[in-house]
VOLUMKOL-725666 format. One record per residue (C-alpha): residue in one letter; x, y, z. Coordinates in steps of 0.2 Angstrom, whole numbers, plus 5000, padded with zeros to 4 digits. Layout:
<vexse><residu>a</residu><east>X</east><north>Y</north><up>Z</up></vexse>
...
This chain:
<vexse><residu>x</residu><east>5692</east><north>5504</north><up>5537</up></vexse>
<vexse><residu>x</residu><east>5678</east><north>5491</north><up>5541</up></vexse>
<vexse><residu>x</residu><east>5664</east><north>5495</north><up>5553</up></vexse>
<vexse><residu>x</residu><east>5662</east><north>5476</north><up>5559</up></vexse>
<vexse><residu>x</residu><east>5675</east><north>5464</north><up>5562</up></vexse>
<vexse><residu>x</residu><east>5670</east><north>5445</north><up>5562</up></vexse>
<vexse><residu>x</residu><east>5680</east><north>5435</north><up>5574</up></vexse>
<vexse><residu>x</residu><east>5680</east><north>5416</north><up>5574</up></vexse>
<vexse><residu>x</residu><east>5690</east><north>5401</north><up>5579</up></vexse>
<vexse><residu>x</residu><east>5697</east><north>5389</north><up>5566</up></vexse>
<vexse><residu>x</residu><east>5690</east><north>5371</north><up>5569</up></vexse>
<vexse><residu>x</residu><east>5674</east><north>5379</north><up>5577</up></vexse>
<vexse><residu>x</residu><east>5659</east><north>5385</north><up>5565</up></vexse>
<vexse><residu>x</residu><east>5670</east><north>5393</north><up>5551</up></vexse>
<vexse><residu>x</residu><east>5655</east><north>5390</north><up>5540</up></vexse>
<vexse><residu>x</residu><east>5644</east><north>5400</north><up>5551</up></vexse>
<vexse><residu>x</residu><east>5656</east><north>5414</north><up>5552</up></vexse>
<vexse><residu>x</residu><east>5658</east><north>5414</north><up>5533</up></vexse>
<vexse><residu>x</residu><east>5639</east><north>5415</north><up>5531</up></vexse>
<vexse><residu>x</residu><east>5638</east><north>5429</north><up>5543</up></vexse>
<vexse><residu>x</residu><east>5652</east><north>5439</north><up>5535</up></vexse>
<vexse><residu>x</residu><east>5645</east><north>5437</north><up>5517</up></vexse>
<vexse><residu>x</residu><east>5627</east><north>5442</north><up>5522</up></vexse>
<vexse><residu>x</residu><east>5633</east><north>5457</north><up>5531</up></vexse>
<vexse><residu>x</residu><east>5645</east><north>5462</north><up>5516</up></vexse>
<vexse><residu>x</residu><east>5630</east><north>5460</north><up>5504</up></vexse>
<vexse><residu>x</residu><east>5619</east><north>5471</north><up>5515</up></vexse>
<vexse><residu>x</residu><east>5631</east><north>5485</north><up>5520</up></vexse>
<vexse><residu>x</residu><east>5645</east><north>5484</north><up>5508</up></vexse>
<vexse><residu>x</residu><east>5661</east><north>5473</north><up>5507</up></vexse>
<vexse><residu>x</residu><east>5672</east><north>5487</north><up>5513</up></vexse>
<vexse><residu>x</residu><east>5663</east><north>5488</north><up>5529</up></vexse>
<vexse><residu>x</residu><east>5665</east><north>5470</north><up>5535</up></vexse>
<vexse><residu>x</residu><east>5682</east><north>5463</north><up>5540</up></vexse>
<vexse><residu>x</residu><east>5684</east><north>5444</north><up>5537</up></vexse>
<vexse><residu>x</residu><east>5702</east><north>5438</north><up>5538</up></vexse>
<vexse><residu>x</residu><east>5701</east><north>5426</north><up>5523</up></vexse>
<vexse><residu>x</residu><east>5693</east><north>5439</north><up>5512</up></vexse>
<vexse><residu>x</residu><east>5699</east><north>5456</north><up>5518</up></vexse>
<vexse><residu>x</residu><east>5718</east><north>5454</north><up>5519</up></vexse>
<vexse><residu>x</residu><east>5726</east><north>5458</north><up>5503</up></vexse>
<vexse><residu>x</residu><east>5740</east><north>5447</north><up>5495</up></vexse>
<vexse><residu>x</residu><east>5757</east><north>5452</north><up>5502</up></vexse>
<vexse><residu>x</residu><east>5750</east><north>5461</north><up>5517</up></vexse>
<vexse><residu>x</residu><east>5757</east><north>5456</north><up>5534</up></vexse>
<vexse><residu>x</residu><east>5744</east><north>5446</north><up>5543</up></vexse>
<vexse><residu>x</residu><east>5747</east><north>5451</north><up>5561</up></vexse>
<vexse><residu>x</residu><east>5747</east><north>5470</north><up>5557</up></vexse>
<vexse><residu>x</residu><east>5731</east><north>5469</north><up>5547</up></vexse>
<vexse><residu>x</residu><east>5722</east><north>5460</north><up>5560</up></vexse>
<vexse><residu>x</residu><east>5726</east><north>5471</north><up>5574</up></vexse>
<vexse><residu>x</residu><east>5724</east><north>5487</north><up>5564</up></vexse>
<vexse><residu>x</residu><east>5707</east><north>5481</north><up>5558</up></vexse>
<vexse><residu>x</residu><east>5701</east><north>5477</north><up>5576</up></vexse>
<vexse><residu>x</residu><east>5707</east><north>5494</north><up>5583</up></vexse>
<vexse><residu>x</residu><east>5698</east><north>5504</north><up>5569</up></vexse>
<vexse><residu>x</residu><east>5681</east><north>5494</north><up>5569</up></vexse>
<vexse><residu>x</residu><east>5665</east><north>5499</north><up>5578</up></vexse>
<vexse><residu>x</residu><east>5659</east><north>5482</north><up>5583</up></vexse>
<vexse><residu>x</residu><east>5667</east><north>5464</north><up>5584</up></vexse>
<vexse><residu>x</residu><east>5656</east><north>5449</north><up>5582</up></vexse>
<vexse><residu>x</residu><east>5664</east><north>5434</north><up>5591</up></vexse>
<vexse><residu>x</residu><east>5657</east><north>5419</north><up>5583</up></vexse>
<vexse><residu>x</residu><east>5656</east><north>5405</north><up>5596</up></vexse>
<vexse><residu>x</residu><east>5651</east><north>5387</north><up>5592</up></vexse>
<vexse><residu>x</residu><east>5650</east><north>5372</north><up>5603</up></vexse>
<vexse><residu>x</residu><east>5669</east><north>5368</north><up>5602</up></vexse>
<vexse><residu>x</residu><east>5675</east><north>5386</north><up>5604</up></vexse>
<vexse><residu>x</residu><east>5683</east><north>5383</north><up>5621</up></vexse>
<vexse><residu>x</residu><east>5688</east><north>5365</north><up>5617</up></vexse>
<vexse><residu>x</residu><east>5699</east><north>5367</north><up>5601</up></vexse>
<vexse><residu>x</residu><east>5717</east><north>5362</north><up>5604</up></vexse>
<vexse><residu>x</residu><east>5732</east><north>5370</north><up>5599</up></vexse>
<vexse><residu>x</residu><east>5748</east><north>5362</north><up>5592</up></vexse>
<vexse><residu>x</residu><east>5754</east><north>5358</north><up>5609</up></vexse>
<vexse><residu>x</residu><east>5738</east><north>5349</north><up>5613</up></vexse>
<vexse><residu>x</residu><east>5732</east><north>5361</north><up>5626</up></vexse>
<vexse><residu>x</residu><east>5716</east><north>5372</north><up>5624</up></vexse>
<vexse><residu>x</residu><east>5720</east><north>5385</north><up>5610</up></vexse>
<vexse><residu>x</residu><east>5711</east><north>5398</north><up>5620</up></vexse>
<vexse><residu>x</residu><east>5723</east><north>5397</north><up>5634</up></vexse>
<vexse><residu>x</residu><east>5738</east><north>5402</north><up>5623</up></vexse>
<vexse><residu>x</residu><east>5744</east><north>5420</north><up>5625</up></vexse>
<vexse><residu>x</residu><east>5747</east><north>5422</north><up>5606</up></vexse>
<vexse><residu>x</residu><east>5730</east><north>5413</north><up>5601</up></vexse>
<vexse><residu>x</residu><east>5723</east><north>5425</north><up>5587</up></vexse>
<vexse><residu>x</residu><east>5705</east><north>5423</north><up>5592</up></vexse>
<vexse><residu>x</residu><east>5710</east><north>5428</north><up>5610</up></vexse>
<vexse><residu>x</residu><east>5721</east><north>5442</north><up>5604</up></vexse>
<vexse><residu>x</residu><east>5707</east><north>5450</north><up>5593</up></vexse>
<vexse><residu>x</residu><east>5694</east><north>5449</north><up>5607</up></vexse>
<vexse><residu>x</residu><east>5706</east><north>5456</north><up>5620</up></vexse>
<vexse><residu>x</residu><east>5711</east><north>5470</north><up>5609</up></vexse>
<vexse><residu>x</residu><east>5693</east><north>5475</north><up>5606</up></vexse>
<vexse><residu>x</residu><east>5689</east><north>5474</north><up>5625</up></vexse>
<vexse><residu>x</residu><east>5704</east><north>5485</north><up>5629</up></vexse>
<vexse><residu>x</residu><east>5699</east><north>5498</north><up>5616</up></vexse>
<vexse><residu>x</residu><east>5681</east><north>5499</north><up>5622</up></vexse>
<vexse><residu>x</residu><east>5674</east><north>5492</north><up>5606</up></vexse>
<vexse><residu>x</residu><east>5657</east><north>5485</north><up>5606</up></vexse>
<vexse><residu>x</residu><east>5659</east><north>5466</north><up>5607</up></vexse>
<vexse><residu>x</residu><east>5644</east><north>5455</north><up>5602</up></vexse>
<vexse><residu>x</residu><east>5645</east><north>5436</north><up>5605</up></vexse>
<vexse><residu>x</residu><east>5636</east><north>5426</north><up>5592</up></vexse>
<vexse><residu>x</residu><east>5631</east><north>5409</north><up>5599</up></vexse>
<vexse><residu>x</residu><east>5630</east><north>5396</north><up>5585</up></vexse>
<vexse><residu>x</residu><east>5619</east><north>5380</north><up>5586</up></vexse>
<vexse><residu>x</residu><east>5620</east><north>5371</north><up>5602</up></vexse>
<vexse><residu>x</residu><east>5633</east><north>5383</north><up>5610</up></vexse>
<vexse><residu>x</residu><east>5628</east><north>5389</north><up>5627</up></vexse>
<vexse><residu>x</residu><east>5631</east><north>5405</north><up>5636</up></vexse>
<vexse><residu>x</residu><east>5650</east><north>5407</north><up>5639</up></vexse>
<vexse><residu>x</residu><east>5656</east><north>5401</north><up>5655</up></vexse>
<vexse><residu>x</residu><east>5668</east><north>5414</north><up>5663</up></vexse>
<vexse><residu>x</residu><east>5677</east><north>5400</north><up>5672</up></vexse>
<vexse><residu>x</residu><east>5684</east><north>5393</north><up>5655</up></vexse>
<vexse><residu>x</residu><east>5690</east><north>5410</north><up>5650</up></vexse>
<vexse><residu>x</residu><east>5707</east><north>5417</north><up>5653</up></vexse>
<vexse><residu>x</residu><east>5707</east><north>5433</north><up>5664</up></vexse>
<vexse><residu>x</residu><east>5709</east><north>5445</north><up>5650</up></vexse>
<vexse><residu>x</residu><east>5693</east><north>5438</north><up>5642</up></vexse>
<vexse><residu>x</residu><east>5682</east><north>5437</north><up>5657</up></vexse>
<vexse><residu>x</residu><east>5672</east><north>5452</north><up>5652</up></vexse>
<vexse><residu>x</residu><east>5666</east><north>5443</north><up>5636</up></vexse>
<vexse><residu>x</residu><east>5655</east><north>5432</north><up>5647</up></vexse>
<vexse><residu>x</residu><east>5645</east><north>5448</north><up>5652</up></vexse>
<vexse><residu>x</residu><east>5642</east><north>5454</north><up>5634</up></vexse>
<vexse><residu>x</residu><east>5624</east><north>5452</north><up>5628</up></vexse>
<vexse><residu>x</residu><east>5624</east><north>5439</north><up>5614</up></vexse>
<vexse><residu>x</residu><east>5614</east><north>5434</north><up>5599</up></vexse>
<vexse><residu>x</residu><east>5610</east><north>5417</north><up>5592</up></vexse>
<vexse><residu>x</residu><east>5613</east><north>5410</north><up>5575</up></vexse>
<vexse><residu>x</residu><east>5606</east><north>5393</north><up>5569</up></vexse>
<vexse><residu>x</residu><east>5608</east><north>5385</north><up>5552</up></vexse>
<vexse><residu>x</residu><east>5590</east><north>5380</north><up>5552</up></vexse>
<vexse><residu>x</residu><east>5584</east><north>5398</north><up>5554</up></vexse>
<vexse><residu>x</residu><east>5599</east><north>5406</north><up>5545</up></vexse>
<vexse><residu>x</residu><east>5589</east><north>5418</north><up>5535</up></vexse>
<vexse><residu>x</residu><east>5579</east><north>5425</north><up>5549</up></vexse>
<vexse><residu>x</residu><east>5594</east><north>5425</north><up>5561</up></vexse>
<vexse><residu>x</residu><east>5605</east><north>5434</north><up>5548</up></vexse>
<vexse><residu>x</residu><east>5591</east><north>5447</north><up>5545</up></vexse>
<vexse><residu>x</residu><east>5589</east><north>5450</north><up>5564</up></vexse>
<vexse><residu>x</residu><east>5608</east><north>5452</north><up>5566</up></vexse>
<vexse><residu>x</residu><east>5609</east><north>5464</north><up>5552</up></vexse>
<vexse><residu>x</residu><east>5594</east><north>5474</north><up>5559</up></vexse>
<vexse><residu>x</residu><east>5603</east><north>5475</north><up>5576</up></vexse>
<vexse><residu>x</residu><east>5619</east><north>5481</north><up>5569</up></vexse>
<vexse><residu>x</residu><east>5610</east><north>5494</north><up>5558</up></vexse>
<vexse><residu>x</residu><east>5602</east><north>5501</north><up>5574</up></vexse>
<vexse><residu>x</residu><east>5618</east><north>5501</north><up>5584</up></vexse>
<vexse><residu>x</residu><east>5629</east><north>5509</north><up>5571</up></vexse>
<vexse><residu>x</residu><east>5621</east><north>5523</north><up>5561</up></vexse>
<vexse><residu>x</residu><east>5635</east><north>5522</north><up>5548</up></vexse>
<vexse><residu>x</residu><east>5628</east><north>5505</north><up>5543</up></vexse>
<vexse><residu>x</residu><east>5610</east><north>5511</north><up>5544</up></vexse>
<vexse><residu>x</residu><east>5614</east><north>5524</north><up>5531</up></vexse>
<vexse><residu>x</residu><east>5621</east><north>5511</north><up>5518</up></vexse>
<vexse><residu>x</residu><east>5608</east><north>5497</north><up>5522</up></vexse>
<vexse><residu>x</residu><east>5604</east><north>5490</north><up>5505</up></vexse>
<vexse><residu>x</residu><east>5589</east><north>5480</north><up>5512</up></vexse>
<vexse><residu>x</residu><east>5582</east><north>5496</north><up>5520</up></vexse>
<vexse><residu>x</residu><east>5584</east><north>5506</north><up>5504</up></vexse>
<vexse><residu>x</residu><east>5575</east><north>5493</north><up>5494</up></vexse>
<vexse><residu>x</residu><east>5561</east><north>5492</north><up>5506</up></vexse>
<vexse><residu>x</residu><east>5559</east><north>5511</north><up>5505</up></vexse>
<vexse><residu>x</residu><east>5559</east><north>5510</north><up>5486</up></vexse>
<vexse><residu>x</residu><east>5545</east><north>5497</north><up>5486</up></vexse>
<vexse><residu>x</residu><east>5535</east><north>5507</north><up>5498</up></vexse>
<vexse><residu>x</residu><east>5537</east><north>5523</north><up>5488</up></vexse>
<vexse><residu>x</residu><east>5532</east><north>5514</north><up>5472</up></vexse>
<vexse><residu>x</residu><east>5517</east><north>5506</north><up>5480</up></vexse>
<vexse><residu>x</residu><east>5512</east><north>5523</north><up>5487</up></vexse>
<vexse><residu>x</residu><east>5514</east><north>5532</north><up>5470</up></vexse>
<vexse><residu>x</residu><east>5504</east><north>5518</north><up>5461</up></vexse>
<vexse><residu>x</residu><east>5490</east><north>5520</north><up>5474</up></vexse>
<vexse><residu>x</residu><east>5489</east><north>5539</north><up>5472</up></vexse>
<vexse><residu>x</residu><east>5489</east><north>5537</north><up>5453</up></vexse>
<vexse><residu>x</residu><east>5475</east><north>5524</north><up>5454</up></vexse>
<vexse><residu>x</residu><east>5465</east><north>5536</north><up>5466</up></vexse>
<vexse><residu>x</residu><east>5467</east><north>5551</north><up>5454</up></vexse>
<vexse><residu>x</residu><east>5459</east><north>5542</north><up>5439</up></vexse>
<vexse><residu>x</residu><east>5440</east><north>5546</north><up>5437</up></vexse>
<vexse><residu>x</residu><east>5428</east><north>5532</north><up>5442</up></vexse>
<vexse><residu>x</residu><east>5419</east><north>5527</north><up>5426</up></vexse>
<vexse><residu>x</residu><east>5406</east><north>5513</north><up>5425</up></vexse>
<vexse><residu>x</residu><east>5402</east><north>5507</north><up>5408</up></vexse>
<vexse><residu>x</residu><east>5389</east><north>5495</north><up>5401</up></vexse>
<vexse><residu>x</residu><east>5402</east><north>5482</north><up>5399</up></vexse>
<vexse><residu>x</residu><east>5406</east><north>5483</north><up>5418</up></vexse>
<vexse><residu>x</residu><east>5388</east><north>5485</north><up>5424</up></vexse>
<vexse><residu>x</residu><east>5371</east><north>5481</north><up>5416</up></vexse>
<vexse><residu>x</residu><east>5356</east><north>5483</north><up>5428</up></vexse>
<vexse><residu>x</residu><east>5338</east><north>5484</north><up>5423</up></vexse>
<vexse><residu>x</residu><east>5327</east><north>5493</north><up>5435</up></vexse>
<vexse><residu>x</residu><east>5309</east><north>5488</north><up>5434</up></vexse>
<vexse><residu>x</residu><east>5295</east><north>5498</north><up>5441</up></vexse>
<vexse><residu>x</residu><east>5306</east><north>5513</north><up>5443</up></vexse>
<vexse><residu>x</residu><east>5312</east><north>5526</north><up>5430</up></vexse>
<vexse><residu>x</residu><east>5317</east><north>5513</north><up>5418</up></vexse>
<vexse><residu>x</residu><east>5333</east><north>5504</north><up>5412</up></vexse>
<vexse><residu>x</residu><east>5350</east><north>5513</north><up>5416</up></vexse>
<vexse><residu>x</residu><east>5362</east><north>5511</north><up>5402</up></vexse>
<vexse><residu>x</residu><east>5379</east><north>5517</north><up>5395</up></vexse>
<vexse><residu>x</residu><east>5393</east><north>5527</north><up>5402</up></vexse>
<vexse><residu>x</residu><east>5386</east><north>5533</north><up>5419</up></vexse>
<vexse><residu>x</residu><east>5396</east><north>5549</north><up>5419</up></vexse>
<vexse><residu>x</residu><east>5382</east><north>5554</north><up>5406</up></vexse>
<vexse><residu>x</residu><east>5367</east><north>5543</north><up>5410</up></vexse>
<vexse><residu>x</residu><east>5351</east><north>5542</north><up>5398</up></vexse>
<vexse><residu>x</residu><east>5335</east><north>5533</north><up>5402</up></vexse>
<vexse><residu>x</residu><east>5329</east><north>5519</north><up>5391</up></vexse>
<vexse><residu>x</residu><east>5311</east><north>5512</north><up>5392</up></vexse>
<vexse><residu>x</residu><east>5305</east><north>5524</north><up>5405</up></vexse>
<vexse><residu>x</residu><east>5291</east><north>5518</north><up>5417</up></vexse>
<vexse><residu>x</residu><east>5285</east><north>5534</north><up>5424</up></vexse>
<vexse><residu>x</residu><east>5287</east><north>5553</north><up>5424</up></vexse>
<vexse><residu>x</residu><east>5304</east><north>5561</north><up>5422</up></vexse>
<vexse><residu>x</residu><east>5308</east><north>5579</north><up>5425</up></vexse>
<vexse><residu>x</residu><east>5323</east><north>5586</north><up>5416</up></vexse>
<vexse><residu>x</residu><east>5319</east><north>5604</north><up>5414</up></vexse>
<vexse><residu>x</residu><east>5319</east><north>5621</north><up>5423</up></vexse>
<vexse><residu>x</residu><east>5304</east><north>5626</north><up>5434</up></vexse>
<vexse><residu>x</residu><east>5290</east><north>5616</north><up>5442</up></vexse>
<vexse><residu>x</residu><east>5282</east><north>5601</north><up>5433</up></vexse>
<vexse><residu>x</residu><east>5264</east><north>5595</north><up>5436</up></vexse>
<vexse><residu>x</residu><east>5259</east><north>5578</north><up>5430</up></vexse>
<vexse><residu>x</residu><east>5241</east><north>5573</north><up>5432</up></vexse>
<vexse><residu>x</residu><east>5237</east><north>5561</north><up>5418</up></vexse>
<vexse><residu>x</residu><east>5223</east><north>5548</north><up>5418</up></vexse>
<vexse><residu>x</residu><east>5233</east><north>5532</north><up>5416</up></vexse>
<vexse><residu>x</residu><east>5226</east><north>5516</north><up>5411</up></vexse>
<vexse><residu>x</residu><east>5234</east><north>5499</north><up>5412</up></vexse>
<vexse><residu>x</residu><east>5251</east><north>5499</north><up>5420</up></vexse>
<vexse><residu>x</residu><east>5252</east><north>5518</north><up>5421</up></vexse>
<vexse><residu>x</residu><east>5266</east><north>5520</north><up>5409</up></vexse>
<vexse><residu>x</residu><east>5272</east><north>5536</north><up>5401</up></vexse>
<vexse><residu>x</residu><east>5284</east><north>5550</north><up>5402</up></vexse>
<vexse><residu>x</residu><east>5283</east><north>5569</north><up>5402</up></vexse>
<vexse><residu>x</residu><east>5299</east><north>5579</north><up>5401</up></vexse>
<vexse><residu>x</residu><east>5306</east><north>5597</north><up>5397</up></vexse>
<vexse><residu>x</residu><east>5324</east><north>5600</north><up>5392</up></vexse>
<vexse><residu>x</residu><east>5335</east><north>5610</north><up>5404</up></vexse>
<vexse><residu>x</residu><east>5346</east><north>5609</north><up>5419</up></vexse>
<vexse><residu>x</residu><east>5335</east><north>5597</north><up>5430</up></vexse>
<vexse><residu>x</residu><east>5331</east><north>5610</north><up>5443</up></vexse>
<vexse><residu>x</residu><east>5314</east><north>5613</north><up>5450</up></vexse>
<vexse><residu>x</residu><east>5300</east><north>5602</north><up>5459</up></vexse>
<vexse><residu>x</residu><east>5290</east><north>5588</north><up>5452</up></vexse>
<vexse><residu>x</residu><east>5272</east><north>5587</north><up>5457</up></vexse>
<vexse><residu>x</residu><east>5262</east><north>5571</north><up>5452</up></vexse>
<vexse><residu>x</residu><east>5244</east><north>5566</north><up>5455</up></vexse>
<vexse><residu>x</residu><east>5237</east><north>5549</north><up>5449</up></vexse>
<vexse><residu>x</residu><east>5218</east><north>5546</north><up>5447</up></vexse>
<vexse><residu>x</residu><east>5208</east><north>5532</north><up>5442</up></vexse>
<vexse><residu>x</residu><east>5198</east><north>5535</north><up>5426</up></vexse>
<vexse><residu>x</residu><east>5180</east><north>5541</north><up>5429</up></vexse>
<vexse><residu>x</residu><east>5167</east><north>5528</north><up>5425</up></vexse>
<vexse><residu>x</residu><east>5155</east><north>5536</north><up>5412</up></vexse>
<vexse><residu>x</residu><east>5136</east><north>5534</north><up>5415</up></vexse>
<vexse><residu>x</residu><east>5124</east><north>5530</north><up>5401</up></vexse>
<vexse><residu>x</residu><east>5117</east><north>5548</north><up>5400</up></vexse>
<vexse><residu>x</residu><east>5135</east><north>5555</north><up>5399</up></vexse>
<vexse><residu>x</residu><east>5134</east><north>5564</north><up>5416</up></vexse>
């Protein structure tokens, strides 16, 4: 049996009721939403199916438009005042059964005036309502569906939109974890930087760097290294030993001594 019964009045916002029923059916499943024109099978008795569906549902949405209380019956009097009016009977049954009743005010419809309601529907005026406007149809339908999913756990379990949102979030999280797990590699085609006045030009895959055109001492071996050359010009040159790059580098730079005529 359906979880939500969509109640409406012929002659007052049937199109809004249709939109609401179809969106809820898409989101929660057609079998969980009762809408008279779609849910009653051919050959089944209309009065019996309506009352049974109301009694078994968890919530009734009373779709109320601007003309809801003004629509006239066959005798010319307000349809709402007729004892056998189906819109009235459905709401009355839900109230008597203690079923959650949610008025949905459409467009310019105002909060229901209890003075225009028959005695058996007066409680309807006290029920908290939601609004639906054709101009904001998408956001209003989403808000209505979200509210029903929170109120009725059975709907929350089958919420198609919530499932898709979780799937997107999990896929995004998996993609992020996969991207973070990949080693960061910087290649020449990504970065080309020349360092002047330092150790030289850094090139290649920087997971295994080599030094090209060195501009000073480089220590690449085990143990201590002492560099004390007499440099001329721009002090270029390199000394190195092979190994695991451990140890300390000591450097001393001196100006070349000026020779005297007697060689002293």
